[in-house]
N, C-alpha and C positions, 0 to 999 in steps of 0.2 A: 948907265941908268939902272935903277932897280926894276925888277919885273912888274911891280905895281904901277910905276910911272909909265912904263911902256904900254901896259894894259890900258891905262886911262887915256893915253895919247891915241892909241889905235881906236878905242871906243869913241873918242871925240871926233876923230877923222870920219868915222862911219856915220855918226849923227849929223855932222855938218854936211857931208856929201849927200845924205838922204834928204836933208832939209833943202839944200840948194837945188838938187835934182827935181824935187817935188815942186818947188816954186817956179823954176824956169821951164822944165819940160812938161810939168803937169801930167795929169792922167791921160792915158791913151784913149782913143775913141771907144774901143770895146769896153774898157774899164768904166768909162762914163755911162755907157749904155746899160751895163749890168749892175754896177754898184750905185749909180746915181750920185747923190750928195753924201753918201755914207762912207765914201773912200777916205781913209785917214792918213794924215801926215805921219803918224806913228809907224805905219806899215813901211813907208819909204825909208824911214830912219832905221828900222830893224833890218831891212834888206841891205842898206848901206853899211851897217855894222858887220853883217855877215860877210859882205864883200871885202871890207877892210881887213878883217881877220884872215880871209883867204889870201889876199894879196900880200899881207905881211908875212904869213907863213911860207908862201911860195918864195918870197925873197930870202927868207931864212934858209930854205932848202938850196937855193942857188948861191948861198954864202955871200950875199951882198952886204955892204956896210949898213949900219943902222939908219943912217940918213936916207939911203936908197930904199931901205925897207919901209920907211914911212911914206916915201913917194909911191912905192909899189902898193901900199895900203890904200892910198887915194885912188890909184889907177884900178885896183881890184874892186873898190867900192863902185867906181864909175861903170866898170864893165858889167858887174853883177846887176846894178840898177838898170842899165840899158837892156840887158838880157831879160830882166824881170818885166820891163815895160813891153818888150817885143813879144814875150810869151803871153802876157795878159791881154 
């Protein structure tokens, strides 16, 4: 695959992970208390994108196959989203 296609796939993984996480997990208690109704779905998507790129690049450092790198991107997005929710 070309680098542009890989970039778009990892970007899509992060967006979908952020969307799913926000819909199912929702904001944490502290987040609801501080931000109220202004908390945005976009924030979750951006955090998911960051996590997916981290996971993808860690898989690249471990010399995993490209398929496993996409799985690592999804796992990285989930881990970073979970950590973001716990920190907030």
